[in-house]
C-alpha positions as CSV (number, residue, x, y, z in Angstrom):
1,M,68.7,191.3,118.7
2,R,71.9,192.0,116.1
3,A,72.0,195.4,113.9
4,S,73.0,193.8,110.5
5,P,75.9,196.2,108.4
6,A,73.0,196.6,106.2
7,R,70.8,198.3,108.9
8,I,74.3,200.0,110.5
9,A,74.7,201.9,107.1
10,V,71.2,202.6,106.7
11,L,71.4,204.7,110.0
12,G,74.4,206.0,109.0
13,L,73.5,207.5,106.0
14,A,70.2,209.2,107.3
15,L,72.6,210.6,110.3
16,L,74.8,212.1,107.3
17,L,71.6,213.2,105.8
18,A,70.0,214.7,108.8
19,A,73.7,216.9,109.4
20,A,73.6,218.0,105.9
21,L,70.5,219.7,106.1
22,P,70.2,223.3,106.6
23,V,69.2,224.0,110.4
24,V,65.5,225.2,111.3
25,A,66.2,227.9,114.3
26,C,64.6,226.4,117.0
27,G,62.0,228.5,120.0
28,I,65.1,228.9,122.1
29,C,67.4,229.7,119.1
30,I,65.2,232.5,118.4
31,E,64.5,233.3,122.2
32,D,68.6,233.9,122.3
33,R,68.4,236.0,119.5
34,V,65.6,238.2,120.6
35,A,68.0,238.4,124.0
36,A,70.8,239.8,122.2
37,V,68.6,243.1,121.1
38,Y,66.0,242.9,124.2
39,D,65.9,246.5,126.2
40,Q,63.5,246.3,128.9
41,P,63.0,250.7,129.1
42,T,62.2,249.7,125.4
43,V,59.8,247.7,126.2
44,D,58.2,249.2,129.1
45,R,58.2,253.2,127.3
46,A,56.7,250.9,124.2
47,V,53.6,249.5,126.2
48,A,53.1,252.1,128.2
49,R,52.5,254.0,125.2
50,H,50.5,251.0,123.6
51,Q,52.8,250.0,121.2
52,R,54.4,246.6,119.9
53,V,58.4,245.8,120.0
54,A,59.3,244.0,116.7
55,F,62.3,241.6,116.7
56,F,63.4,240.4,113.4
57,A,66.4,238.3,112.2
58,L,68.6,240.2,109.6
59,N,69.2,237.8,106.6
60,G,71.2,238.1,103.7
61,S,75.1,239.2,103.2
62,L,75.7,241.2,107.0
63,V,78.6,242.5,107.1
64,A,79.5,243.3,110.4
65,T,80.4,246.8,110.7
66,P,79.7,250.2,111.7
67,E,78.5,251.4,108.9
68,T,76.4,248.5,108.7
69,R,75.0,249.3,112.5
70,R,73.9,253.0,110.9
71,V,72.3,251.7,107.6
72,V,70.5,248.8,109.8
73,V,69.4,251.3,112.7
74,A,68.1,254.4,110.0
75,A,66.1,251.8,108.2
76,L,64.5,250.9,111.0
77,E,63.5,254.0,112.5
78,R,61.8,254.6,109.7
79,A,59.2,252.4,109.8
80,G,59.1,252.4,113.4
81,T,59.3,254.6,116.5
82,R,62.5,256.6,116.5
83,G,65.4,255.7,119.6
84,T,63.5,252.3,119.8
85,V,66.0,250.4,117.7
86,H,68.5,248.0,118.9
87,V,70.9,246.0,116.6
88,S,73.0,243.0,117.5
89,L,75.0,242.2,114.3
90,E,76.8,239.4,115.7
91,S,73.6,237.4,116.4
92,A,71.6,239.4,113.2
93,T,68.9,240.7,115.4
94,V,67.1,243.9,115.6
95,S,64.5,245.2,117.6
96,V,61.9,248.4,117.2
97,A,59.1,249.2,118.7
98,F,56.5,250.9,116.4
99,D,52.8,252.0,117.1
100,P,49.8,249.6,115.9
101,A,47.4,252.7,115.3
102,R,50.0,254.2,112.8
103,T,51.3,250.8,111.3
104,S,51.5,247.4,111.3
105,L,54.3,244.5,111.4
106,A,53.9,243.9,108.1
107,K,54.3,247.2,107.0
108,V,57.8,247.5,109.4
109,A,59.0,245.0,107.9
110,T,58.2,245.6,103.9
111,A,60.1,249.4,104.9
112,G,62.7,247.9,106.4
113,D,63.0,245.1,103.6
114,R,63.1,248.6,101.1
115,A,65.2,249.8,103.1
116,L,68.0,247.4,103.4
117,A,67.4,246.1,99.9
118,P,71.0,247.7,98.8
119,Q,73.1,246.1,101.7
120,A,71.2,242.6,100.5
121,L,69.4,242.0,103.8
122,K,65.8,241.2,104.2
123,L,63.9,240.7,108.0
124,Q,62.0,237.9,109.3
125,A,59.8,238.7,111.7
126,L,60.6,236.2,114.9
127,R,58.5,237.3,117.7
128,V,56.4,240.4,118.8
129,I,55.9,242.4,122.4
130,G,52.1,242.8,122.4
131,A,49.6,244.8,124.5
132,D,50.0,242.7,127.0
133,G,53.7,243.2,127.5
134,K,54.7,239.8,126.7
135,L,56.3,238.0,123.8
136,Q,54.7,236.1,121.2
137,E,54.8,234.5,117.9
138,P,54.3,237.1,115.0
């Protein structure tokens, strides 16, 4: 079976359109971002204390500077457990432990969003390590 010029043109147009669409994060891409801020000692302490570890994407106008890192750490420490924030500005990802008896993932995200709004940044939950110590979708 020969491909007609019309079929080839339609296929080419479909490929161009597909390439122009925004890329949706796949599970592998998310896992790469999580790995950029994953810290086993932090996870071990959180699980031992019946806490959760949340992994967030940093969306918005991210400027990779030491000041941005300080602002992100301060915002998440207010929302989660102090001393557990890990930031990768290169992958635009952050993690923080939190106590589910005192707050929720949604409240951590909301508090973080409020604190990061002046920097035009917003959090998007990627994954959570639950009480069982396993990575799961939020």
